[in-house]
C-alpha positions as semicolon CSV with decimal commas, in nm:
position;residue;x (nm);y (nm);z (nm)
1;M;-15,099;11,550;5,503
2;A;-15,095;11,919;5,418
3;S;-15,159;11,951;5,048
4;E;-15,260;12,220;4,805
5;S;-15,467;12,200;4,489
6;A;-15,434;12,403;4,170
7;Q;-15,701;12,641;4,305
8;G;-15,494;12,700;4,617
9;W;-15,689;12,516;4,887
10;Q;-15,453;12,384;5,151
11;I;-15,559;12,081;5,356
12;E;-15,418;12,063;5,710
13;E;-15,467;11,815;5,993
14;Y;-15,574;11,891;6,346
15;T;-15,298;11,788;6,585
16;T;-15,370;11,706;6,950
17;V;-15,160;11,855;7,230
18;R;-14,976;11,520;7,236
19;G;-14,886;11,559;6,868
20;E;-15,133;11,299;6,741
21;L;-15,263;11,347;6,387
22;V;-15,620;11,224;6,431
23;I;-15,706;11,200;6,061
24;R;-15,403;10,980;5,993
25;R;-15,506;10,755;6,283
26;F;-15,862;10,741;6,148
27;L;-15,750;10,659;5,794
28;S;-15,513;10,388;5,912
29;A;-15,787;10,221;6,120
30;I;-16,052;10,183;5,848
31;S;-16,087;9,932;5,565
32;E;-15,914;9,982;5,231
33;A;-16,250;10,053;5,062
34;D;-16,344;10,317;5,321
35;R;-15,995;10,469;5,302
36;T;-16,023;10,491;4,922
37;E;-16,358;10,667;4,958
38;A;-16,216;10,905;5,221
39;L;-15,918;10,997;5,004
40;A;-16,148;11,060;4,706
41;L;-16,362;11,291;4,922
42;L;-16,052;11,477;5,039
43;K;-15,938;11,523;4,679
44;V;-16,274;11,677;4,587
45;L;-16,257;11,902;4,895
46;S;-15,909;12,023;4,800
47;E;-16,033;12,102;4,449
48;Q;-16,364;12,268;4,536
49;G;-16,307;12,405;4,888
50;N;-16,599;12,613;5,012
51;A;-16,790;12,556;4,686
52;L;-16,843;12,188;4,774
53;R;-17,209;12,113;4,855
54;R;-17,438;11,818;4,926
55;P;-17,430;11,532;4,884
56;S;-17,052;11,537;4,940
57;S;-17,047;11,806;5,209
58;G;-17,283;11,915;5,484
59;F;-17,292;12,220;5,711
60;L;-17,328;12,138;6,081
61;G;-17,341;12,494;6,215
62;E;-17,087;12,711;6,397
63;G;-16,837;12,689;6,110
64;L;-16,825;12,308;6,119
65;F;-16,865;12,093;5,807
66;E;-16,862;11,722;5,727
67;L;-16,746;11,532;5,422
68;R;-17,010;11,272;5,350
69;G;-16,937;10,937;5,192
70;H;-17,140;10,618;5,208
71;Q;-17,018;10,546;5,563
72;V;-16,719;10,778;5,594
73;R;-16,761;11,113;5,768
74;I;-16,473;11,359;5,798
75;F;-16,523;11,681;5,993
76;Y;-16,349;12,001;5,889
77;C;-16,351;12,379;5,912
78;F;-16,222;12,665;5,701
79;R;-15,947;12,904;5,806
80;P;-15,815;13,223;5,646
81;D;-15,594;13,204;5,339
82;R;-15,787;12,918;5,176
83;R;-15,693;12,664;5,444
84;I;-15,907;12,367;5,546
85;V;-15,840;12,193;5,877
86;L;-15,946;11,828;5,909
87;L;-16,071;11,777;6,265
88;D;-16,174;11,412;6,295
89;G;-16,345;11,124;6,118
90;F;-16,573;10,832;6,190
91;L;-16,769;10,561;6,015
92;K;-17,141;10,623;6,016
93;K;-17,344;10,346;6,172
94;R;-17,676;10,531;6,211
95;T;-17,849;10,834;6,064
96;S;-17,739;11,088;6,326
97;I;-17,392;11,182;6,443
98;P;-17,333;11,065;6,802
99;E;-17,341;11,358;7,044
100;H;-17,000;11,278;7,196
101;I;-16,840;11,302;6,850
102;L;-17,012;11,634;6,775
103;K;-16,898;11,771;7,110
104;R;-16,538;11,664;7,041
105;V;-16,519;11,812;6,689
106;R;-16,687;12,138;6,795
107;K;-16,427;12,174;7,070
108;R;-16,148;12,114;6,818
109;R;-16,303;12,360;6,576
110;H;-16,295;12,630;6,846
111;E;-15,931;12,545;6,920
112;V;-15,823;12,612;6,561
């Protein structure tokens, strides 16, 4: 899924030690409407990079960010050379992010 926009932001996917691309798995498991929303959010992220702000993006601390759709949440971090690494995604069912998901994406963020 690595892609680059005209401004030079490169989108990369976090890969588990088993070679699993978690964002691809997430996108394939959600509805067509949610997938369309997620892909639109990713397009905006690739165009705006670290200039993207609320309501489309939120800062979660420790270098971790989330793309924010109606229900779609995609976690990401920035790396040198205008790279963005997508860490995980989930569909929001309540106002707060479940602690086990935050723990998982923070661990992945530290790995990259």
